[in-house]
C-alpha positions, 0 to 999 in steps of 0.5 A: 116158411117152415121146416123145408120138410113141410115145404117138400111135403106140400110140393110133393102132394101137389105134384102127386095130384097133378101127375095123377090127373095128367098121367093119361095124357102124358110138383111141384109148385110152391104156391097153392091155387086151391079152395077152401070148402064153401062153408068157411065163413070169413072175416077181415081186419084192416090195419095200416099195413095189412088186411088180415082175412081169416075164418071166424073161428080164428078171431083171437089169433087174427087179432093177435096177428094184427098186433104182431104184424104191425109191431114187427114190420119196421124191424123186419124191413130195416136191413133192406131199407124198404117198407112194403106196401099193404098186403093181404094175410090169409090165415088158413086153418083147414089144412093140417100141413104147417106152411106159409108162402107169399105170392104175387098175382094176386098179392097175398101171403098165406099162413097155415096155422096148424103148428108142426110137431117138430116146432122150435122153441117159440110160437109158430105164428110169430115165427111164420110172421117174421119169415113171410113178412121178410119175403114181402119186403124182398118182393117190394125191394126188388120190384117197387114199381110193378104192381096191380092192376097190370104188373104183378106177374111181371114182378113175380117173374123178375123176382124168380129169375133174379133171386135163387131160392137159396138167397131169399129163403136163406135171408128170411131164415136169418131174419127169423133167427136174428129177430127172435130167441129161436129160429132155425138158425139156432137148431143143430137139426137145421144144420145136421146134413151140412155139418155131417157132410163137411166134417166127413169130407163130403165136399160137394160143389155149389150146384150140388149143394144147392140143386140137390142129388139123386145119390147123396144127401145135400143140405138143401137150399134153405140151409145152404142159403142161411149160411151163405147169406149170413156169411155175407152179412158177417163179412160185409156188414148189415147193409150188404143185402140192401146193396145187392138187391138195390143193384139188381132192382136197377137192372133186373134183366142182367144175366146171372144178376145175383152172382154179378151183384155179389161180385160187385160188392164182395169180389166173390161170385155165388160159387166162390161165396159158397166155397168160402162159406164151407171153408169157414164152417169146416173150421168152426165145426171142427173146433166144435167137434174137438171140444165135444170129444164125441163117443163112438156108438156101433150101428145095429143095422146093416146097410147093403150099400152107401145109398142114404137111408134113415132107419127112424124111431127104432124100437126093440121087440123081444130080444133080437128084433127091431122095428123102424120106419125106413126112408130111402131114395129108392123106396117109399116110406115103409115100416120094417122089421129087422132081425138079429142078422140084419135082414129086413122085412117090410111090414107095411108101406105107408103114405104121406106124413106131416112128420115121420112117426110111429109107435109100438106096443103090445104087438101093434103099430100106430102112426098118423097119415095125411089125407087130403079132402076129395075136392077142396085141397085147402082142407086136409086131415090127419088120421090114425092108423094101426097095424097088428104085426101077428095078424097082419090086420091094418086099420084106419081108426079115425076119419077127417080128424086132426090128430098128430103123433099117436102113441099106444098104451103098454097094453095096446088098448088106448092111443093118445094123440095131439089134437089141433082144433080149427081155432088152433087150440092144442089138447091131448085126446085118448082114443080106443085103439080098436074103434077110434072113439074118443075117450078123454080130452086133456086141456092145456093153457092158452098159448101152449103147443103140444108135441109127441105124447107117450104113455108110461108102463102103467098107462096112468101118466102121459109125457109130452113136449110143451112149447110156449112163449117162454121156450120148451119143456116137458109136461106130464099129464095125470090120466086119473084127474087130468092134472099136469106138472111141468117137469123142468123149467122152460128153456130155449131148447128144441125138445122132442120125442120124450118117452118113459124109461121106468120112472125116468123120462128120455128125450132129445135136446141140444144142451151141448150144441149137438142133438143128444139123448138126455134124461130126467130122473124121477123127482129131479128137474135137471136134464142129464146127458145119456149120449155124446154123439158126433153129429146128432142123436134122436128118437130114443126108446127104452128096452126094459129087458136089456136095460138099453136105450135104442136111438138114432145116430146120424151119419153121412148115409143117414140115421143109423140104429145105436144103443147105450146101456141106461145107467142114470147115475154115471151117464153124464159124468164124462160128457162136456155139458157146455153149450158149444153150438156155433152161433153163426147168426150172432153178428146178425143179432147184433146188427139188428139189435132187436132180438126181443121184438116178439117179447112185447107184442101190443094188445091194441083193439082192432075192429073186424067186419065180414069178408064177403066173397061177392064183394071181392070176386075180382082182383085185376093184377097182371097183363100177361103175354100170349105166345102160343102156336095156332091150332090151325098152323105152325104160326104163333098167336101173339098178344096180351091178356088181362088177368084177375084172380080173387084172393080166395081162389074161387074166381079166375077171369081173363080178357085179351087180344092176340094177333094171328100171325098166320092169317094176319088177323086180330082176335079177341078172347075172354074166359071165366072159371068159378070154383067155389062149389063142388063142380068147377064151371068154365066159360071161354069165348074167342072171336077169331079168324079161320081158314080152310082150303076147299077144292072147287073146280079142280083147284084149292080155294081158301075159305076165310071167315071170322067166328064167335066161339063160346065153350062151356064146361062143368067138371066134378073132380074127386081125389083121395089117398090112403096109405101109399096110394092116390086115387083120382076120379071125376066127370066133365061135360062140355059144349060150345056154340059157334057163329060164323060170319064175313065168309069169303068164297063160301062153299054151298055146304058151309055151316054158319052156326054149329050148335052145342056139340056135346063132349063127356069124359069120365076118368079114374086113376089109382097110382102108388106113391113114388120115391125120389128115384122112381121114374113112374109109380110102381103100380098104377092104373089110369083110365078115361072114356070120352064121348062126342056127339051132336044132339042139337045140330040138324045139319051135321051128325057124327059120334066119337068114342075114345078110350085111353088107358095107362098101366104101370108096373115095376121093372126088373130092378129097383126104380125101373118102370114098365108102362103099357098104354092101350087106346081105342077110338071109333068115329064117324060123320063130322068126327071121322078125322078127329084123333083123340088117342095117343099116337105111335112114336114117329107118327108125323114122319110116317105115311098114314095107312088107315083111319086110326082105330087103336094104339098099344104103346109099350115102354120100359124105362130105367135110370142109367147113372147119376153123374151130378155133373156140371157144364159150367154155369149152363147146366147141372145134370142129375140123372141119365135115363134110358128107355126101350119102346115098341108101338103098335097101331090098328091091331086086330082084325087080321093085322099081324101083331108086330110093332109099327115103330120101335126103338130106344131113347136117352134122356137127362134130368137137369137144371139149367143156368142154376135155376132151381125150378123148373126141372128140365128133361132133354130127351133123344129118341131113335125110332125104327119102322117096320115098313120096308119103304121107310127103313131109315131111322127117325130121330126126335128130340124132346125138351120138357120141363115140370115144376 
């Protein structure tokens, strides 16, 4: 669920970790396969329809969720005419990322309990429950008979192939809106990009709006899907979703199944539904704009091009300079100083944030950043950072904290931030800005969520957004005694980023149906409008010297900087204050007739009991196909594998059978991975057929045998991040035992048992964060070293030492990348012919010259253009890339320093058959050799994909 920014953040972090681990050898997934720290104690509540698994500290929230889930299940299921099977709900309280997902194989849903700092006007877990439970219903509606112990992976595959994300996420957003008083369908921020593009005549194709772009802002599949699925229900009634999914379920392998089924019932394909939705929305949004009659606000920033970028949280310092947090497609997030001529100076590049934010006071900047645990990626932290503009000194003043949206006092000596405890209780804390020491805590009522605090000029009051079951409001804390005052009635409004302007309070809200800047004067509880923008205003700050409010004003190229004179007495007189929001989901609310479902949650008493890992180690869920190339030939191994993964991701197990089609023999395999503790333990076994050709009596004779091969590995990974850099390091060691039997044509020197060869690998990487357009990290250093030997083997000897490295540096222009990879190995004895380092381009088409000792691979890669071009429904091409390379082999020892191969490559990033994931890369490589005997170029085609 969640704001898609959080899901993109979740994906981005996982992708970064994966890329850093694999950069030596070569984002995003929606589901996490990581672990909690072993110290978390788990309990469970079992109801008729749910098993709620939760840390003991969340017992109150778990009982509340047990009641909530049981209460809403029928309402969430009704329009799909399907009551789902019992499912495990895991409450995750170790992460500071607000998220949720439903997963099969194993069947479970995970709720990340920390509420976001841009929460809408309802309880976070209630909203999450409606959204994620709708996904559970969708899974069971589409694949009702496919379940554990054999078919969950098949069900997941059918779901992913049959339903694009825009459909299942859009439907879930529609339900979260229809079954509550809030939901993202009621937020002007939710539709901001879509509405701005439409009213600015940026009419993009179905593929571009759905699959995204490297050059333009597009709404995203959540927003697009909400409007398209709501359009279906508006025009064709509440049963249309049931009809479409029932038809898909009856024939799940039909090509373009969703579009075909939509056409069956509506006469429209997915593309024509998209076009029809935009046509209707454009008319509705244009009528809204005519009623609002927006004002113009000149922008204060100067853009050099039309590439989308956001100049967020503008704050005026002195009289002619502005500081912003800049987000763009070309560069990673940075704190920027803009002078009166529009020139931009980077003050500090920052790292991942759960929500974009920073505050300024007394020559200092403060912001929060995400830090993930070095081993257990279910646990993460949010830390406070400061930067002194004059001295250029950066500090991280907290460690392993759960603090959000920090703000400085006017004198720069104190920081206030929202703290979310592991029991999900919200409070405010004050910190010393130099040391990070907690000075004071401000408690709130149970059930209240806090967002975005800010000090007044004297530092004796703190304003903050407060959200409860009644909606949102502003709460003011008195620093002297900790008392609180609610400044205005709770309302169904997404209120954000309040700041003081003298004795008044500025904030963003959407009373007229569009995000604008509002204020409440001292002694008043009435919100009055200060701006009347076309698309959306946010992030106000007050500059007392000029008596102006600086704010963000959204345009088609992103958030610009604007200002308005602060004149409270007359500011709202000419603005239309009527709520003109286009309530697109209103027919859904009528269809469901259950929008108060979350208002009357029962309080039944459910018993709990411990959830012991030892009793829940195994969950057999799927029989998976095996189709992989044999490591001895080009033939395939074909088979089946029975898989088990427990629900806390600590034990993975498989056992299976495969047929070696090259040798026409059966093979048997099994494996187990245990990940609860700091080291990760792997044990793998296979009984397999083998064959080699041995020269005997001047002829080649095949030697056949079977062998039991058992391999053990222990790995200790470390991952940590700071600012815009991610570090990975670790160590792994492995050994194996091989026992050979049924040997045919046995040579005299044949070894029947190979006892415990050892392998050790240590690695280290340091890479900078990548922007959307970057082809590689701007800066990166990646190294690994491996050593192989045979300490327990009497019949064999030999060693192998291998070193691998990859370095990244920026190219000549934006998003260009220069990459070098130097690799070295030295081997003897039994390892003499092993190759453990990357090879040069075209290696398999060249005649070997000598034993491979080293390679130096040099690449220069660059984007060429961004076509956003469609080849019908087959492919959507986002980016065309080019590259030049020169590869050296066995350099040194008197060899001439010249590349053995060199050439160029051309590749394209694309989506195939309108699948959102995976992203495909189709590449062609033209390779030239410096060898006179082989002057014909080599042409290679590569086809890769990533998540």
